TIKOLDREN-447308 format. One record per residue (C-alpha): residue in one letter; chain; x, y, z. Coordinates in Angstrom, 3 decimals. Each point is the difference from the previous one (the first is absolute). Layout:
# residues N
- residuo  cadena  c1  c2  c3
- a  A  X  Y  Z
...
# end
This chain:
# residues 629
- residuo  cadena  c1  c2  c3
- x  A  128.030  69.896  83.395
- x  A  2.692  -2.066  1.662
- x  A  1.889  -2.614  -1.964
- x  A  0.282  -3.017  2.304
- x  A  2.891  -2.046  -1.321
- x  A  -0.440  -3.766  0.069
- x  A  2.171  -2.013  2.359
- x  A  1.191  -3.439  -0.973
- x  A  -2.296  -0.396  -2.996
- x  A  0.392  0.490  -3.767
- x  A  -0.888  3.430  -1.356
- x  A  0.695  2.479  -2.763
- x  A  0.126  3.795  -0.123
- x  A  -0.613  1.651  -3.371
- x  A  0.065  3.635  -1.072
- x  A  -1.280  0.143  -3.561
- x  A  -1.242  3.572  -0.403
- x  A  2.222  2.025  2.310
- x  A  -2.950  0.911  2.215
- x  A  -0.902  -3.155  1.916
- x  A  1.692  -3.045  1.468
- x  A  -1.876  -3.279  -0.374
- x  A  0.387  -2.753  2.593
- x  A  -0.720  -3.557  -1.140
- x  A  -0.101  -2.845  2.490
- x  A  -0.622  -3.583  -0.920
- x  A  1.158  -3.568  -0.255
- x  A  3.074  -1.107  -1.960
- x  A  -0.223  -2.785  -2.556
- x  A  2.854  -1.051  -2.292
- x  A  -1.040  -1.413  -3.394
- x  A  1.872  -1.530  -2.921
- x  A  -1.485  1.776  -3.014
- x  A  -1.727  3.256  -0.818
- x  A  -3.175  -1.901  -0.859
- x  A  -0.004  -1.279  3.606
- x  A  -0.285  3.464  1.546
- x  A  -3.227  -0.381  2.032
- x  A  -2.288  2.813  -1.158
- x  A  -3.051  -1.547  1.665
- x  A  -0.816  -2.085  3.042
- x  A  -3.285  -1.899  0.096
- x  A  -1.158  1.936  -3.045
- x  A  0.658  3.361  1.727
- x  A  2.515  2.285  -1.773
- x  A  3.038  0.858  2.122
- x  A  2.556  2.787  -0.232
- x  A  3.498  -1.405  -0.371
- x  A  3.444  1.601  0.050
- x  A  2.531  -2.313  -1.679
- x  A  3.781  0.284  -0.036
- x  A  1.018  -1.595  -3.301
- x  A  3.676  -1.063  -0.170
- x  A  2.077  0.071  -3.162
- x  A  0.103  -3.809  -0.010
- x  A  -3.636  -0.047  -1.223
- x  A  1.345  0.582  -3.545
- x  A  0.252  -3.788  -0.144
- x  A  -3.778  0.102  -0.573
- x  A  0.793  1.481  -3.408
- x  A  2.687  -2.600  -0.659
- x  A  2.878  2.405  0.655
- x  A  3.260  -0.723  1.812
- x  A  0.948  1.269  3.458
- x  A  2.077  -0.834  3.052
- x  A  -2.597  -1.524  2.287
- x  A  0.283  1.086  3.618
- x  A  -3.480  -1.367  0.835
- x  A  -1.141  3.459  1.081
- x  A  -3.693  -0.488  0.746
- x  A  -2.857  1.534  -1.959
- x  A  -1.332  1.485  3.227
- x  A  -3.632  1.076  0.343
- x  A  -1.395  2.183  2.776
- x  A  -3.734  -0.774  -0.033
- x  A  -1.475  3.103  1.558
- x  A  -2.705  -0.186  2.619
- x  A  0.463  3.673  0.935
- x  A  0.729  3.066  -2.171
- x  A  0.104  3.422  1.710
- x  A  1.128  3.422  -1.195
- x  A  1.693  2.773  2.008
- x  A  1.205  3.525  -0.799
- x  A  3.754  0.130  -0.544
- x  A  0.447  2.333  2.987
- x  A  -1.671  -2.528  2.317
- x  A  2.162  -2.783  -1.353
- x  A  3.171  2.030  0.500
- x  A  -0.934  0.665  3.612
- x  A  -0.246  -3.746  0.628
- x  A  3.240  -1.099  -1.679
- x  A  3.435  -0.265  1.629
- x  A  2.695  2.437  -1.089
- x  A  3.243  -1.223  1.543
- x  A  3.057  -0.497  -2.179
- x  A  0.593  -3.625  -1.001
- x  A  3.785  -0.580  -0.059
- x  A  1.532  -2.028  -2.846
- x  A  3.062  -2.179  0.503
- x  A  2.448  -1.557  -2.495
- x  A  -1.676  1.822  -2.891
- x  A  1.040  -0.276  -3.631
- x  A  -0.698  -1.593  -3.369
- x  A  0.151  -3.762  -0.365
- x  A  1.809  0.442  -3.349
- x  A  2.996  2.359  -0.179
- x  A  -0.052  2.909  -2.462
- x  A  2.722  -1.417  -2.243
- x  A  -1.676  -3.404  -0.101
- x  A  -3.353  1.567  -0.900
- x  A  1.673  2.053  -2.760
- x  A  1.462  -3.237  -1.403
- x  A  -3.483  -1.555  -0.041
- x  A  -1.287  3.032  -1.919
- x  A  2.767  -0.407  -2.602
- x  A  -0.788  -3.691  -0.433
- x  A  -3.726  0.600  -0.439
- x  A  0.611  2.681  -2.646
- x  A  2.532  -2.123  -1.898
- x  A  -1.375  -3.508  0.437
- x  A  -3.752  0.595  0.180
- x  A  -0.946  3.251  -1.746
- x  A  2.945  -0.450  -2.374
- x  A  -1.196  -3.498  -0.963
- x  A  -3.558  1.066  -0.633
- x  A  -1.494  -1.450  3.172
- x  A  -2.014  3.145  0.669
- x  A  -0.274  3.767  0.009
- x  A  0.584  0.700  3.697
- x  A  0.450  -1.887  3.233
- x  A  -0.284  0.960  3.672
- x  A  2.659  -1.485  2.253
- x  A  -0.299  0.586  3.721
- x  A  2.188  -0.044  3.068
- x  A  -1.016  0.322  3.645
- x  A  0.911  2.513  2.674
- x  A  -0.002  -1.912  3.288
- x  A  0.432  0.800  3.662
- x  A  -0.495  -1.576  3.376
- x  A  -2.895  1.423  2.072
- x  A  -0.316  -0.682  3.739
- x  A  -3.290  1.890  0.459
- x  A  -3.198  -2.061  0.085
- x  A  -1.112  -0.538  -3.592
- x  A  -3.547  1.378  0.379
- x  A  1.232  3.056  1.916
- x  A  2.634  0.650  -2.653
- x  A  -2.589  -0.376  -2.750
- x  A  -2.434  2.380  1.700
- x  A  2.794  2.531  0.500
- x  A  0.968  -0.154  -3.662
- x  A  -3.625  0.235  -1.092
- x  A  -0.358  3.164  2.071
- x  A  3.117  1.465  -1.622
- x  A  -1.429  -0.696  -3.448
- x  A  -3.293  1.673  0.913
- x  A  1.819  3.043  1.314
- x  A  2.663  0.491  -2.636
- x  A  -0.805  -1.896  -3.204
- x  A  -2.275  1.406  -2.691
- x  A  -1.154  -1.183  -3.389
- x  A  -0.296  -3.685  0.937
- x  A  -2.815  -2.039  -1.503
- x  A  -0.150  -2.155  3.133
- x  A  1.708  0.551  3.329
- x  A  -0.403  -3.223  1.950
- x  A  0.962  -2.316  2.814
- x  A  -0.911  -3.687  -0.083
- x  A  0.732  -1.988  3.151
- x  A  -0.483  -3.758  -0.094
- x  A  1.614  -2.788  2.036
- x  A  3.786  0.186  -0.365
- x  A  -0.048  2.726  -2.653
- x  A  -0.446  3.775  -0.232
- x  A  -0.109  1.988  -3.258
- x  A  -0.125  3.800  0.009
- x  A  0.345  2.299  -2.975
- x  A  -1.193  2.813  -2.231
- x  A  -0.558  -1.373  -3.479
- x  A  -0.174  2.639  -2.747
- x  A  -1.461  -2.342  -2.563
- x  A  -3.440  -1.521  -0.456
- x  A  0.786  -3.155  -1.927
- x  A  -3.598  -0.844  -0.845
- x  A  -3.465  0.901  1.216
- x  A  -3.434  -1.111  -1.145
- x  A  -2.966  2.116  1.094
- x  A  -3.481  -0.486  -1.474
- x  A  1.507  -1.825  -2.982
- x  A  2.628  2.660  -0.790
- x  A  3.570  -1.315  0.187
- x  A  2.770  2.513  0.642
- x  A  3.763  -0.499  -0.111
- x  A  2.586  2.612  0.905
- x  A  3.444  -0.604  -1.540
- x  A  2.643  2.113  1.722
- x  A  3.636  0.227  -0.987
- x  A  2.950  2.298  0.270
- x  A  1.267  0.977  3.438
- x  A  1.104  3.564  0.753
- x  A  1.621  0.270  3.411
- x  A  -0.559  3.483  1.382
- x  A  3.205  1.917  0.721
- x  A  0.675  1.419  3.455
- x  A  -2.486  2.766  0.684
- x  A  -2.629  -1.387  -2.363
- x  A  -0.625  -0.360  -3.722
- x  A  -0.070  2.999  -2.322
- x  A  -1.402  0.551  -3.468
- x  A  3.546  0.100  -1.361
- x  A  1.135  -3.266  1.590
- x  A  -3.248  -1.747  -0.958
- x  A  0.231  1.225  -3.603
- x  A  3.394  -1.642  -0.405
- x  A  -1.507  -3.271  1.230
- x  A  -3.018  0.238  -2.331
- x  A  2.243  0.603  -3.013
- x  A  1.928  -3.230  0.668
- x  A  -0.292  -2.494  -2.875
- x  A  0.405  -2.933  2.400
- x  A  -2.815  1.141  2.285
- x  A  -2.365  0.671  -2.904
- x  A  0.695  -3.349  -1.663
- x  A  -0.446  -1.843  3.299
- x  A  -3.483  1.451  0.411
- x  A  -1.070  -0.737  -3.578
- x  A  1.188  -3.592  0.315
- x  A  -1.931  -0.652  3.218
- x  A  -3.130  1.569  -1.518
- x  A  0.319  -2.411  -2.933
- x  A  0.408  -2.894  2.422
- x  A  -3.046  0.919  2.084
- x  A  -2.085  0.574  -3.138
- x  A  0.728  -3.648  -0.809
- x  A  -1.668  -0.909  3.292
- x  A  -2.896  2.414  -0.527
- x  A  -0.648  -1.453  -3.441
- x  A  -0.174  -3.462  1.564
- x  A  -2.602  0.903  2.658
- x  A  -1.994  2.845  -1.605
- x  A  -2.394  -0.333  -2.914
- x  A  0.898  3.478  -1.239
- x  A  3.738  -0.500  0.315
- x  A  0.627  3.011  2.182
- x  A  0.716  3.682  -0.532
- x  A  2.847  2.071  1.416
- x  A  -0.080  3.457  1.566
- x  A  2.919  2.063  1.228
- x  A  2.865  0.319  0.515
- x  A  -0.133  1.324  3.537
- x  A  2.455  0.578  2.798
- x  A  -0.195  -2.055  3.182
- x  A  1.561  2.382  2.519
- x  A  1.001  -1.498  3.317
- x  A  1.988  1.439  2.873
- x  A  3.428  -1.077  -1.202
- x  A  -0.602  -1.474  -3.441
- x  A  -1.947  0.923  -3.117
- x  A  -1.122  -2.537  -2.623
- x  A  -1.675  0.323  -3.395
- x  A  -3.172  -1.957  -0.687
- x  A  -2.869  -0.776  -2.364
- x  A  -3.479  -1.299  0.823
- x  A  -1.581  -2.827  -2.038
- x  A  -3.733  -0.760  0.096
- x  A  -2.288  -2.580  -1.567
- x  A  -3.119  -2.066  0.768
- x  A  -0.156  -3.614  1.154
- x  A  -2.527  -2.487  1.416
- x  A  2.663  -2.371  1.334
- x  A  0.171  -1.155  3.606
- x  A  2.471  2.359  1.764
- x  A  2.172  -2.989  0.954
- x  A  0.310  -0.834  -3.705
- x  A  0.884  3.608  -0.780
- x  A  2.694  -0.141  2.651
- x  A  1.402  -3.269  -1.345
- x  A  0.132  1.253  -3.604
- x  A  1.816  3.162  1.091
- x  A  2.667  -1.597  2.207
- x  A  2.169  2.020  0.364
- x  A  0.908  3.576  -0.876
- x  A  2.750  0.351  -2.626
- x  A  1.279  2.985  1.980
- x  A  1.345  -2.483  2.552
- x  A  0.674  -3.019  -2.252
- x  A  0.756  0.924  -3.626
- x  A  -1.153  -0.699  -3.535
- x  A  -1.095  -2.360  -1.424
- x  A  -1.391  -1.288  3.264
- x  A  0.614  -3.723  -0.370
- x  A  3.610  0.420  -1.018
- x  A  0.466  2.672  2.664
- x  A  -0.837  -2.592  2.649
- x  A  2.591  -2.359  -1.506
- x  A  2.642  2.739  -0.035
- x  A  -0.808  0.922  3.607
- x  A  0.488  -3.647  0.983
- x  A  3.389  -0.023  -1.730
- x  A  1.360  3.184  1.547
- x  A  -1.694  0.322  3.399
- x  A  1.341  -2.606  2.399
- x  A  -2.732  0.346  2.647
- x  A  -3.805  -0.236  -0.155
- x  A  -1.939  3.258  -0.139
- x  A  -2.531  -0.695  2.717
- x  A  -2.764  2.583  -0.327
- x  A  2.116  2.543  -1.877
- x  A  -1.625  0.792  -3.388
- x  A  -3.129  -1.919  0.994
- x  A  -3.171  1.823  0.996
- x  A  -2.223  0.746  2.948
- x  A  -3.496  -0.717  -1.315
- x  A  -3.153  1.244  1.709
- x  A  -3.161  -1.779  -1.171
- x  A  -3.127  1.937  1.024
- x  A  -3.540  -1.400  -0.510
- x  A  -2.141  1.867  -2.548
- x  A  -3.520  0.811  1.102
- x  A  -2.744  -0.788  -2.501
- x  A  2.184  -1.449  -2.753
- x  A  -1.850  -1.622  -2.893
- x  A  0.215  -3.747  -0.779
- x  A  3.100  -0.711  -2.043
- x  A  1.778  3.057  1.349
- x  A  2.938  -0.202  2.428
- x  A  -1.040  -0.270  3.644
- x  A  2.919  2.079  1.271
- x  A  1.947  3.097  -0.919
- x  A  3.795  -0.193  0.063
- x  A  2.623  2.492  1.144
- x  A  3.578  -1.269  -0.278
- x  A  3.139  2.121  0.407
- x  A  3.444  -1.360  -0.795
- x  A  2.073  -1.013  2.991
- x  A  2.889  2.409  -0.479
- x  A  1.374  2.700  2.334
- x  A  -0.797  -2.471  2.739
- x  A  1.904  -1.166  3.084
- x  A  -0.397  -3.575  1.260
- x  A  0.765  -1.099  3.547
- x  A  0.221  -3.643  1.035
- x  A  2.123  -1.796  2.574
- x  A  1.677  3.261  1.006
- x  A  1.255  0.791  -3.504
- x  A  -1.063  3.027  -2.018
- x  A  0.047  -0.457  -3.769
- x  A  -0.544  2.807  -2.535
- x  A  0.187  -1.412  -3.547
- x  A  0.758  2.469  -2.805
- x  A  0.618  -0.493  -3.705
- x  A  1.219  1.893  -3.053
- x  A  -1.428  -0.253  -3.513
- x  A  2.774  -1.058  -2.363
- x  A  -0.244  1.037  -3.663
- x  A  2.454  0.240  -2.867
- x  A  1.072  3.516  1.121
- x  A  0.602  -0.976  3.635
- x  A  3.180  1.069  1.771
- x  A  0.939  -2.640  2.606
- x  A  0.930  2.460  2.720
- x  A  -2.961  2.186  -0.891
- x  A  -2.201  -2.993  0.842
- x  A  1.968  -0.542  3.228
- x  A  -0.800  3.608  0.870
- x  A  -3.678  -0.540  -0.805
- x  A  -0.245  -2.852  2.510
- x  A  1.688  2.174  2.627
- x  A  -2.508  2.757  -0.719
- x  A  -2.979  -2.308  0.271
- x  A  1.219  -1.584  3.230
- x  A  0.716  3.424  1.489
- x  A  -3.472  1.119  -1.040
- x  A  -1.647  -2.812  1.945
- x  A  2.316  0.261  3.024
- x  A  -0.383  3.759  0.166
- x  A  -3.752  -0.235  -0.344
- x  A  -0.307  -2.402  2.941
- x  A  2.438  2.062  2.089
- x  A  2.729  -2.632  0.082
- x  A  2.534  2.484  -1.432
- x  A  -0.010  3.823  0.158
- x  A  -2.574  1.639  -2.249
- x  A  0.701  2.745  -2.503
- x  A  -1.465  3.127  1.655
- x  A  -0.986  1.420  -3.390
- x  A  -3.472  1.261  -0.885
- x  A  -1.181  -3.362  -1.339
- x  A  -0.092  -1.533  3.470
- x  A  -3.033  1.905  1.244
- x  A  -2.553  -1.912  2.046
- x  A  -3.590  -0.641  -1.000
- x  A  -2.321  2.952  0.548
- x  A  -3.427  -1.281  0.956
- x  A  -1.872  3.113  -1.086
- x  A  1.687  0.953  -3.284
- x  A  -0.236  -2.232  -3.070
- x  A  2.832  1.987  -1.567
- x  A  2.251  -0.404  3.024
- x  A  3.756  0.065  -0.372
- x  A  2.227  1.672  -2.572
- x  A  -1.130  0.921  -3.468
- x  A  0.164  -3.064  -2.233
- x  A  2.677  0.079  -2.670
- x  A  -2.542  -1.425  -2.441
- x  A  -1.825  3.337  0.222
- x  A  2.931  1.774  -1.633
- x  A  -0.879  0.882  -3.614
- x  A  3.366  -1.083  -1.374
- x  A  -0.094  -3.350  1.805
- x  A  -3.578  -0.625  -1.144
- x  A  0.913  0.766  -3.611
- x  A  3.052  -2.256  0.150
- x  A  -2.122  -2.856  1.308
- x  A  -2.773  0.532  -2.566
- x  A  2.523  0.107  -2.846
- x  A  0.796  -3.674  0.578
- x  A  -3.374  -1.012  -1.437
- x  A  0.902  1.443  -3.400
- x  A  2.161  -3.102  -0.394
- x  A  -2.785  -2.462  0.798
- x  A  -2.679  -1.859  -1.956
- x  A  -3.353  1.758  0.021
- x  A  -1.717  -3.399  -0.032
- x  A  0.853  -0.493  3.691
- x  A  -0.457  3.649  1.001
- x  A  -3.473  0.556  -1.455
- x  A  -3.323  -1.717  0.784
- x  A  -0.420  -3.025  -2.253
- x  A  -3.238  -0.397  -1.945
- x  A  -0.872  -3.660  0.522
- x  A  -3.220  0.267  -2.030
- x  A  1.631  0.988  -3.289
- x  A  0.358  -2.890  -2.435
- x  A  3.624  -0.486  -1.054
- x  A  1.270  -0.610  -3.540
- x  A  0.447  -3.744  0.611
- x  A  -3.397  -0.691  1.541
- x  A  -0.974  -3.640  -0.410
- x  A  3.627  -1.192  -0.225
- x  A  1.881  -1.878  2.735
- x  A  3.556  -0.308  1.295
- x  A  2.011  -2.325  2.238
- x  A  2.788  1.734  1.919
- x  A  2.855  -2.308  1.057
- x  A  1.548  1.206  3.256
- x  A  3.785  -0.473  0.135
- x  A  0.150  1.069  3.685
- x  A  -0.462  3.731  -0.321
- x  A  -3.410  1.333  0.991
- x  A  0.278  2.748  -2.569
- x  A  -2.249  -2.536  -1.732
- x  A  -2.922  1.144  2.185
- x  A  0.394  3.583  -1.243
- x  A  0.437  -1.227  -3.546
- x  A  -3.154  -2.099  0.290
- x  A  -1.932  3.013  1.270
- x  A  1.097  2.088  -2.988
- x  A  -0.907  -2.812  -2.380
- x  A  -3.473  -0.147  1.542
- x  A  -0.270  3.743  -0.489
- x  A  0.674  -0.648  -3.698
- x  A  -2.981  -2.365  -0.040
- x  A  1.674  -3.392  0.377
- x  A  -1.178  -2.713  2.353
- x  A  3.172  -0.930  1.936
- x  A  1.216  -2.900  2.103
- x  A  3.379  -0.187  1.763
- x  A  1.814  -3.303  0.505
- x  A  3.319  -0.778  1.695
- x  A  2.679  -1.295  -2.369
- x  A  0.100  -3.360  1.804
- x  A  -3.768  -0.528  -0.281
- x  A  -0.687  0.510  -3.720
- x  A  -0.404  -3.256  -1.942
- x  A  0.725  -0.025  -3.706
- x  A  -3.635  -0.492  -0.994
- x  A  -0.974  3.152  1.879
- x  A  2.796  1.912  -1.729
- x  A  -1.143  -1.279  -3.379
- x  A  -3.645  0.880  0.583
- x  A  0.608  3.595  1.130
- x  A  -0.992  2.680  -2.501
- x  A  2.886  2.258  1.073
- x  A  2.861  -1.011  2.286
- x  A  1.861  2.731  1.851
- x  A  3.310  -1.469  1.129
- x  A  0.860  2.060  3.021
- x  A  2.968  1.609  1.728
- x  A  2.107  -1.483  2.752
- x  A  3.364  0.259  1.735
- x  A  3.227  -1.734  -0.911
- x  A  2.352  -0.773  -2.877
- x  A  -1.880  -1.073  -3.159
- x  A  3.064  -2.037  -1.033
- x  A  -0.170  -2.207  3.101
- x  A  -0.572  -3.481  -1.416
- x  A  -0.098  -1.589  3.449
- x  A  -3.061  1.960  1.099
- x  A  -3.303  -1.916  -0.328
- x  A  -1.807  3.339  -0.260
- x  A  2.173  1.166  -2.900
- x  A  -0.421  -3.330  -1.756
- x  A  -3.768  0.171  0.269
- x  A  -0.177  3.615  -1.160
- x  A  2.097  -0.935  -3.042
- x  A  -2.481  -2.790  -0.706
- x  A  -2.937  2.427  0.302
- x  A  1.542  2.409  -2.515
- x  A  1.133  -2.755  -2.393
- x  A  -3.311  -1.862  0.040
- x  A  -2.073  3.072  -0.846
- x  A  2.436  1.236  -2.626
- x  A  0.267  -3.362  -1.740
- x  A  -3.796  -0.257  -0.161
- x  A  -0.335  3.575  -1.288
- x  A  -2.390  0.729  2.876
- x  A  -0.216  3.582  1.368
- x  A  2.737  0.718  2.543
- x  A  1.088  3.103  1.895
- x  A  3.318  -0.364  1.878
- x  A  0.957  2.458  2.753
- x  A  3.421  0.788  1.537
- x  A  1.527  -3.405  0.923
- x  A  -2.173  -1.700  -2.618
- x  A  1.029  2.640  -2.563
- x  A  3.610  -1.012  0.642
- x  A  -0.913  -3.663  -0.417
- x  A  -1.751  0.777  -3.285
- x  A  3.001  2.037  -1.158
- x  A  2.283  -2.945  0.692
- x  A  -2.378  -2.301  -1.890
- x  A  0.161  2.154  -3.147
- x  A  3.802  0.088  0.092
- x  A  0.857  3.211  1.842
- x  A  2.812  0.293  2.528
- x  A  -0.759  0.460  3.696
- x  A  2.352  1.838  2.341
- x  A  -0.065  1.634  3.423
- x  A  -0.243  3.768  0.059
- x  A  2.984  1.933  1.308
- x  A  -2.391  1.623  2.509
- x  A  -3.363  -1.639  0.756
- x  A  -3.142  1.811  -1.117
- x  A  -2.008  -0.325  3.202
- x  A  -2.752  2.594  0.252
- x  A  1.416  1.913  -2.968
- x  A  -2.243  2.054  -2.275
- x  A  1.084  0.351  -3.633
- x  A  -1.568  1.319  -3.176
- x  A  0.671  -2.534  -2.763
- x  A  -1.168  -0.561  -3.556
- x  A  -2.557  -2.812  -0.315
- x  A  -0.469  -0.641  -3.699
- x  A  -0.163  3.611  -1.066
- x  A  -1.607  1.522  3.102
- x  A  1.848  1.464  3.009
- x  A  -1.158  -1.544  3.258
- x  A  0.831  0.921  3.601
- x  A  0.375  -3.336  1.783
- x  A  1.211  -1.251  3.393
- x  A  2.774  -2.591  -0.010
- x  A  0.923  -2.617  2.604
- x  A  2.629  -2.095  -1.744
- x  A  3.556  -1.135  0.604
- x  A  0.380  -1.824  -3.329
- x  A  -0.706  1.183  -3.525
- x  A  -0.135  -1.380  -3.532
- x  A  2.461  1.600  -2.425
- x  A  0.314  0.407  -3.755
- x  A  2.499  1.796  -2.201
- x  A  -0.752  3.746  -0.029
- x  A  -2.454  0.861  -2.746
- x  A  -1.588  -3.472  -0.133
- x  A  -3.784  0.155  -0.458
- x  A  -0.754  -3.574  -1.089
- x  A  1.325  -3.487  0.761
- x  A  -1.606  -2.688  -2.143
- x  A  -3.750  0.457  0.320
- x  A  0.292  2.095  3.181
- x  A  -0.174  3.810  0.068
- x  A  2.376  1.531  2.532
- x  A  -0.325  3.281  1.910
- x  A  3.408  0.917  1.461
- x  A  1.957  3.061  1.025
- x  A  3.096  1.381  -1.705
- x  A  2.252  -2.278  2.054
- x  A  -1.992  -3.116  -0.952
- x  A  -1.932  -0.602  3.252
- x  A  -3.310  -1.610  -0.998
- x  A  -3.190  1.440  1.472
- x  A  -2.692  -1.822  -2.005
- x  A  -0.527  -2.805  -2.523
- x  A  -2.853  -1.006  -2.257
- x  A  -0.591  -2.743  -2.519
- x  A  -2.757  -2.312  -1.250
- x  A  -2.340  -0.416  2.972
- x  A  2.368  1.357  2.618
- x  A  1.220  3.230  1.539
- x  A  2.189  0.817  2.972
- x  A  1.237  2.887  2.091
- x  A  2.948  0.326  2.367
- x  A  -1.628  2.620  2.235
- x  A  -2.944  -0.301  2.360
- x  A  -2.950  1.648  -1.721
- x  A  -2.047  -0.481  3.170
- x  A  2.438  1.968  2.192
- x  A  -0.909  3.438  1.351
- x  A  3.164  1.129  -1.806
- x  A  -1.488  -0.900  -3.409
- x  A  -1.784  3.170  -1.079
- x  A  -0.672  -1.563  -3.389
- x  A  -0.591  -3.489  1.378
- x  A  -3.689  -0.461  -0.832
- x  A  0.336  1.256  -3.567
- x  A  3.067  -2.164  -0.639
- x  A  -1.677  -3.036  1.573
- x  A  -3.019  0.449  -2.268
- x  A  2.265  0.224  -3.074
- x  A  1.933  -3.170  0.853
- x  A  -3.079  -2.026  0.957
- x  A  -1.694  1.059  -3.237
- x  A  3.018  -1.164  -1.999
- x  A  0.107  -3.408  1.710
- x  A  -3.740  -0.604  -0.413
- x  A  -0.257  1.150  -3.628
- x  A  3.098  -1.824  -1.287
- x  A  -0.372  -3.253  1.958
- x  A  -2.046  -3.072  -0.798
# end
């Protein structure tokens, strides 16, 4: 079969399985909102490929630098498939020269940004991790479509392990890349997310078991992955009735980079456009918690992101779907490891995930590695001739070098990570079993951290009927009427009297406590409760962001995940203040409180890091319900 490349019309080339190249041709329509993506015309379902820019986060009320990048839809009227070998024979292979190439932000300047984010954002409790990008740019004199086709060919020939290899050509804009990460898919009602984190740049000559083992033993890389899994479980719990289950970890081995990943799955009957909106965007390219990450990005990135960290979303009609079921399946990779060409300028955006352990120049090096990975893959810079750069073999599913994941030691090291995690999220969840609080109800007040969606799912598993309400949308009469109020976590300094959010969360805690009505306070709200009962609040010397600790919770040891920058403190040995029981460590850091009708916990019992989260949650909820009025 001969691949006849379109001339002068919009098209897309996709390679999603390594065996075939799909050619989509169609008409381009730009729309304002995800809900406007035209999945049907005249009642007839249509296949649509949408490029979703980062600026669409405004649909969720989040901040961003708005560059007015369009939500661009290619409404397909033709969809053909060709063997990779036929596609390669039809694609150009000339070298595309780059001119005036380099990063838009100098290394020292980027390192200074990293220091500021660690000190001023993570250090102030604004979040657990943040992704700050910079762009590699160059001038390109070759025709944009020819350059894109050339780079797409190079990716087909030399890149492996990509989830999507793609080229999208629309008026005035070409995007070509090899994304390793499926952000979200929805097929026959099963939603899948694929959090990937940690970047191992292969040394010259290729990766080895020894060099990979050193990477896998890194505390920073492990914590990064756990934190993004927590963040994507928040999204899964919002869109899936069963909350989601995790499998892994796995290695994502590409030609020049290796990542670590988990897979999350759950069931949903939502419209795929709604699923996409509720999961904008991956924490691996933004940070955690998501809303504050967008604010931090706006503070520290001076230019709009364009399509970087957005998604390419393919909506495919479902044949024979039942009434009430989604009309389309969804397949949406993250737009990373992608080159953009417009007006003669090549742009390759790359970012580093900043956490409390980050070394500024280590993050500079990570952006160099990621940019080199993309540029080498498209043939814009010399490729490493090591064994990982083998081309696709049409006839052999096991083509290429032996995967490092097949090594027994590597597999055992990966599997050992799950010993640290909560079985609740690893094992199938029995949704038919009646929980201990069946017939009771709870109102969860969201303080701008979607850990509340995971918390709500666990509460439902305990038998409670649960509603979630944003802190700004909960009137006093609704607070008063709730059987149990769970005052949720959120970013920021609990001592900030100027913050409307902090003021309202203090009112939530005070109102329930004064009425003697059942209250559970989590993380930020635990700190607010601690302040209300007379305990001191202070910033930690080093933030606990994605930290797992085993602490005593009223006579029982509990392994819990912590995401806090501030803590309540008492004198060492203190176990009671007034009518409040205190659970604290030997240094006086307070981990839990309980009193008449209320209980609180500093850690996140819903986190994958909380091995004893469900049991501890049940204990604290039982105390609040049985001692409150």
